[in-house]
C-alpha positions in Angstrom: 122.6 35.6 -67.4 125.4 36.5 -69.7 129.0 37.4 -68.7 131.5 39.4 -71.0 135.0 39.9 -70.2 136.2 43.3 -71.4 139.3 45.4 -71.0 139.3 49.2 -71.9 141.8 51.2 -69.7 141.6 51.4 -65.9 139.0 48.9 -64.6 137.7 51.4 -62.0 136.1 53.3 -64.9 134.5 50.3 -66.7 133.2 49.1 -63.2 131.8 52.5 -62.5 130.2 53.0 -65.9 128.5 49.4 -66.0 127.0 49.8 -62.7 124.7 52.6 -63.8 123.1 50.3 -66.4 119.8 48.5 -65.4 120.2 44.7 -66.0 123.8 44.7 -65.2 123.7 42.3 -62.2 127.6 42.0 -61.3 130.8 43.8 -62.3 134.0 42.3 -61.0 137.4 44.1 -61.7 140.3 41.8 -62.5 142.9 40.9 -64.8 142.7 39.0 -68.3 144.7 38.0 -71.3 148.2 37.3 -69.7 150.3 34.5 -68.8 151.1 35.0 -65.0 149.1 32.9 -62.7 147.3 34.9 -59.9 148.8 38.1 -60.7 148.5 41.1 -58.1 147.8 44.7 -59.1 151.6 45.5 -58.7 152.4 42.6 -61.0 149.9 43.8 -63.7 151.0 47.4 -63.4 154.6 46.4 -64.0 153.6 45.4 -67.5 155.4 42.1 -67.3 152.4 39.8 -66.9 150.7 40.3 -70.2 147.5 40.9 -68.5 145.1 43.8 -69.0 142.9 45.4 -66.4 139.5 44.1 -67.2 136.1 43.5 -65.9 133.6 40.6 -66.1 130.2 42.1 -66.6 127.2 39.8 -65.9 123.8 41.0 -67.3 120.3 39.9 -67.9 119.7 39.9 -71.7 116.0 40.2 -71.0 116.5 43.7 -69.5 119.5 44.9 -71.5 120.6 43.6 -74.9 124.2 42.3 -75.4 124.6 44.9 -78.1 124.0 47.6 -75.6 126.6 46.3 -73.2 129.1 46.1 -76.1 128.2 49.5 -77.4 128.6 51.1 -73.9 132.0 49.5 -73.8 133.1 51.4 -77.0 131.6 54.6 -75.4 133.3 54.5 -72.1 136.8 54.4 -73.5 138.6 55.5 -76.7 139.3 52.2 -78.5 141.7 53.9 -81.0 144.4 54.3 -78.3 147.0 51.6 -78.4 148.1 50.2 -75.1 146.8 53.3 -73.2 143.8 55.2 -72.2 144.8 58.9 -71.7 147.6 59.2 -69.1 147.3 55.5 -68.2 150.0 53.9 -70.4 151.0 50.3 -70.9 149.7 47.1 -72.3 147.7 46.6 -69.0 145.5 49.5 -70.3 144.9 48.0 -73.8 141.5 47.7 -75.3 140.5 44.0 -75.6 137.6 41.7 -75.6 137.8 38.0 -74.5 134.9 35.9 -76.0 133.9 32.7 -74.3 132.7 31.0 -77.4 132.0 31.5 -81.2 128.5 33.3 -80.5 130.4 35.8 -78.3 133.2 36.3 -80.9 130.4 37.0 -83.4 128.9 39.6 -81.1 132.2 41.1 -80.3 133.3 41.3 -84.0 129.9 43.0 -84.9 130.3 45.4 -82.0 133.9 46.2 -83.2 132.5 47.0 -86.7 130.0 49.3 -85.3 132.8 51.0 -83.3 134.9 51.5 -86.5 131.9 53.3 -88.0 131.2 55.4 -84.8 134.8 56.3 -84.2 135.7 56.9 -88.0 138.1 54.0 -88.1 141.3 53.4 -86.3 140.0 51.0 -83.7 142.7 49.0 -82.1 140.6 46.8 -79.9 141.8 43.1 -79.8 139.4 40.2 -79.8 141.2 37.5 -78.2 139.9 34.0 -76.9 139.3 34.0 -73.3 141.7 31.9 -71.2 141.3 33.0 -67.5 140.2 35.9 -65.5 141.6 36.7 -62.1 139.5 38.9 -59.8 141.5 41.9 -58.5 142.1 42.6 -55.0 139.0 43.6 -52.8 139.9 47.2 -52.5 139.6 47.5 -56.4 136.0 46.1 -56.4 133.3 48.9 -56.8 136.2 51.4 -56.3 134.4 54.4 -57.5 131.4 54.0 -55.1 133.8 53.5 -52.2 135.9 56.5 -53.3 133.8 58.9 -55.1 135.9 62.0 -54.2 139.2 60.4 -55.1 141.1 62.4 -57.6 141.4 59.9 -60.4 137.7 59.0 -60.0 136.7 62.7 -60.3 139.0 63.4 -63.4 138.7 60.1 -65.3 135.8 57.9 -64.2 133.1 60.6 -63.8 133.3 61.7 -67.5 133.2 58.1 -68.6 130.2 57.4 -66.5 128.4 60.7 -67.7 129.1 59.5 -71.3 127.3 56.2 -70.7 124.5 58.0 -68.8 124.0 60.4 -71.8 124.2 57.7 -74.6 122.2 54.9 -72.9 119.5 56.8 -70.8 116.9 54.4 -71.8 119.0 51.7 -69.7 119.9 53.6 -66.5 119.2 52.3 -63.2 116.8 54.4 -61.1 
């Protein structure tokens, strides 16, 4: 099993989109890349912690390649938006990747180069060494499945999930 730590806007969307891919065994919403220890959602939303809303994505590389996980990441959010995704504005919504080691850094750098080509340049995704990941509060875990008719989920998460479904049909769960 491999785990990647990725931030690309609201973690509810990343969580929902990764859960449709076969081989993804666990997705945890949380906070990464900041200085505050044990931040809460309110702390992170204040923009004062340095953390981004992020997910840890654990997957089986015998079922789904790392490149697919990373290319899906660059499909489910717009990596050209600095410190925001749509109407979600602030450093907590930045696009970032947190490699655990030099192998992941190489994988992330390669994915970033592919994203530059796919998006026509202008990608602002940061690649920052992993330090710590704090799981978010329980109500944020698997939020979309628990709240499928919530307005934000319908307006923002559903289109992102649909983009992943369309672009990675070969890897969809049944």
